[in-house]
N, C-alpha and C positions, 0 to 999 in steps of 0.2 A: 491414251490420247497423246499425240505428239505436241510438245510445248515449243512454240516458236520463240527465238530470242527477241528480246525487246530492245530496240535501238534507243539509246538515250542521247539526246543532243548535248554535246559537251560545250561549255562556254569557251571562247578563245582564250589562249594562255595570256595574252596581253590585249587589253581593250584599246580602242582608238584613243581614248583620253590618256591612257597610260603611255601609249606610243608618243603622244605629244609631250608628256612630261619627260620621258627618256630623251627625246630629241632636244628639248630645251636644256636638260642637264648636260648633254654632250656638247651643245653649243657653248654653254657657260664654261665647262672644263677646257675646251679648246681655246676659247677666248682668253681665259686667264693664262693658260700655258703659253700662248704666243703673243701676249701683250705685256702685262705687268709681271707675269710669273707668279709663283706660289709663295715667295718669301714674304710679301706683305701680309699674307694670311697665316702662314705657319710660323713665322718669326725669322730672325736673321740667322745667317750662318755663324756659328760660334764654336770654337774649340773648348773642351773642358779645361778648367783651371788646374794647374799643378801646384805642388807645395814648395817650389823652388824659392829660395831667398837670395838676395844679393848682398854679399859680404861687404861691409864698410871698409873703405881704405881712403887715405888722404887724397890719393890720385883720383879716385872715383868721385869723391865729394867735390873736389875742385873742378873736375871736368863737367860734372852735372850742374854745378852752379853756373859755369860759363855758358853751357848750352841753354839752361832754363832761363837765365836772366839776360843773356846777351845775344843769343842767336835765334832760338826758337821763340814761340809766342806764349810759353807757359805762364810766366809771371805777368806778361802783358795782358792776357785775357783773364787770368784767374786772380786778379787783384783789383780792388776798387781804386779809381784814379781821380785826380783833380784835373778835369778837362778844361778848366779856365786858364791853365798855364801851358806855355809852348812846349815844355818837355813832359807834360801830362804825368806828373810824379805819382807814385803809389801813395795812398793815404798811410801815414806813419803807423807802423805796427800791424799792418794788414797784408803783408806780403804773402801771396798764395792763399788768402782766406776766402777766395771766391768773389764773384761779381755778378750783379743782376743786370741783364741786358734789356730790361724793359724799355730803355730809351731808344733802342735800335728800331729804325723804320724799315718797312719792306720785308720783315722776317715773318714767316707763317707761324706765329705763336709767341710765347713768352719764354725766352731762353735764359738760363742761369748757368754760369760757369761755376762748378762746385768748389767747395773749400778743399784744398789739397794739403792743408797742414795736418799734422798727426793728432789733431783733436779727435777723441774717440766718440764724442756725441754728435758733432756737427761737421766733422772733417773726414779725413782718410785714415784715421787711426786704426780702424778695424779692417781695412782692406788689405788683402795680401799683396805681396810684391808682384806676383804674376797678374793679379787683377789690374794693378796700375799699368803694368807693361802692356797688357792686352788692350786696355782702353786707349793708350797712347798710339799704338801701331795698328790696332785692328778694329777700333770703333765700337767695342762692346763694353758697356759699363759694368761696374762690379756686381750689379744686380741682374745682369744678363740682357739688358735692353740695348737696342741699337741707338747710337749717339747721333745727334744731328750733325751733319757734316760741316757746320761752322767750326767745329773742332776738326782741325786739318789732319785727321788720322791717315788719310790717303797719302799725304806728303810725308808724314812721320813713318810710314810703313818701311821706308828705306833705311831708317836709323839702324845702325849696327847693334848687335846684342850688347856689346860693351857700352855703347853710348846710352842705350835705354836703361841699362843697369845703373849707370852713373846718374842719370836723371832721377831714378827712383831713390837712390841713396841720398841724393841732395834733398829731395822732397821730405824724406824721413827726418832730415836734420833741421827742418824749419821749426821755429817755436810754435807750439800748438796755439791756435786762435779759435776761441768759441765764437762762431758766427753763423747762427741759424739762417738758412736760405730756403726758399721754396724750390720744389723740383721744377725742371723745365716742362712746359706744356706746349706741345706742337700741335698745330691745327690739323684737322681732317681735310684731305686724305693724306697729307704729307707724312703724318706720324706713322702711317702704314707703308707708304711707298719707300721711305728711307730705310726700311728694314732690308732692302735688297743691296745696300751699299757695302756693309762690312764684309771683309774677306779674311778668313783665318790665316795665320802664318804658321805653317806646318814645318818649315825648314829653318835652320839657323841663318842669320843675316850677318855676313862677314864684314869686317872693317872696310870702309870705302877705299877706292883707288885714289890716292892724293899725290900721284907721281908728278903731276904738272899743276900749275896754278889753275888752269881751266877746269881740270877734274876736281880739284879741291873746291873750287868755287861752285861747281855744280852741286856738290854735296851740301854746301852751306846754303845755297839758294833754296834747295829743297827743304832743308831743315828749318829755314826761316819762313817757309810757305809763301814766298814772294808772289808766286804765280796766282795764288788764290785771290789776291787783291788786284793784281796788275793785268789779269786776263779777263776781259768782259764776258759775261754770260747772258744767255737768253733762255728763259724758262729753266734756269738752273744748270744749263749745259754750256760748257765753254764754246765760244764761237770759233769755228775753224778758221785758221789763217790769221787770228788776232792774238796769238800767244804773246803775253807780256806787253801787249799793245795799248794797255790803259783803257780808261773809259768806264770802269766800274764805279757807279755812283754810290757813295757812302754818306749816309745822313744820320746825324746824331747831335750830341751836345757840342761837337766841334764845328757844326754847320753842315752845309751840303757841298761836297766836293766830289770830283771824279779822280780816280787814280791815274797816275802819269804813265805815258808810254815810255818804257825803259829799254826798248830795243835800240840798236845802233843806227836806226834810221834818222834822217835829218829832222823828222817830226818828233823824234824821241830824244834820246840822250847821245845822239851821234856827235854833238859838239862837245861833250864832256871829255876832259882828260882825267887822269887818275887823281890829280890834285883837287879838281872840282868835285869829283865823286867823293873823295875823302872828306872834303869840307862839308858836303851835304850830310853825310853820315855822322860826322862828329858834332856839327853845330845846328843842324836843322835849317840851314840857309844855303841857297844856291846864289852866290854873289849876294845881292841885297834882298833877294826874294825869300820870304819866309815859307817854309814847308808847313802845311797844316799838321796839327798835332796828332791826327789819326795815323799819319805815317810814323811808325815807331822808331824814328831816328834815335831817340833817347835810349832805346834798347841797344841799338847797333853801335852807338858811339864808343862803347867799351870793347868792341872787337879788336883783336890784335891787328897790327899793321899787315902781317902776312895774310890774315883772313880777309881784310878789306881789299888788299891787292888781288887776291884770288877771286873774290866776288866780282870785282870789276872786270877781271880778265875773262870770266865766264860770260858775263852780260854782253861783252863785245862779240862773243861767238853766236849770239842769238840771231835768228833770221830777222832782218829788218822789216818792220811793219809800218807802212805809211798810214798813220792815224793821228790826226791833230787833236790834242786835248789841252785846253788852257783854262784854268779856273779863274783867271783874271777877267775873262770875257763872259758875257751873259750866256746862259745855257740855250742851245738850239738843238733841234732833233738831228741825230746822226744816223745816216742810212747804213753805216757799217756796223755799229754796235747796238743799234736799236734803242739807245738811251739819249737823254738830253744833257749836253755838257758844253762848255765853252768851245767855240769853233766847230761844234758838231756839224753844222750845215755846210762846212767847207770840205767835208769828207765825202768821197764818192766811191761806190763799189768798183768803178772802172779804173780808178787810179791808185 
């Protein structure tokens, strides 16, 4: 008897419900790829640490001290200060020992500038030289985490290899200070989104071109991270066309103030001459007007005459920005920078 083949109905390789799941997964993958990217999920870009050490020399120690205490914001942010005084002095014996920024308003979380002294338990005593250099210029902490960009590593990225070595040598020379501090806690979703910001430095950074005062000043202004405070931001992004135009609202124990327009426009510092600029940097006064202590003039007052001259020379080359900011007037909404500050209502996007 001839046996006939039996046809068996095979189930579909993918069911309708599975197709829906696959489609949803594809949409999620494409959505992440073309919006926030994968860094918030897989972690920041980070180069592996190496075992290099920076040899001490008197020249490096002196250069590092000058940069950390006088030009950059290292000691300004990483030391507790007396905000009741015009020159906001560091609490004696606490230079570089870290600072808790719980008093800052408008920050998504609780930020802490860590202890940079060589204390092995609460400071940087166990961090390698390269870990410190990587944190300064690349925004990756010694533990591999992405650093909140209040730390201006994007500005410090341009620091030459020799200058960052000098800063590390200086930090190693600080007296160890035992100062336990909590770790920074950044709110969701910013703690994930900020992972996209760090960028590894894979190539050497040569010394800057300081052949003219303007070029020297540009390097100093970047090292001092002036743009971070003097360029207004909206939703964390610098507002196009308002570079160095002021209006960033800074609120803390010093009160509520907006940063000044430091472009050469008439609404900025176009009326300054070099003598007035030097007075402001050395004394914290513009004629009889007192600068708020959040402006770290007390840091810059010890800059050399050559460096102050170069800084002013560079500021004069900035694109003039018409943006009126005056902290002696009551705050009003500003259509240009989206903040409220003195004379804000007098600014118009069309002028």
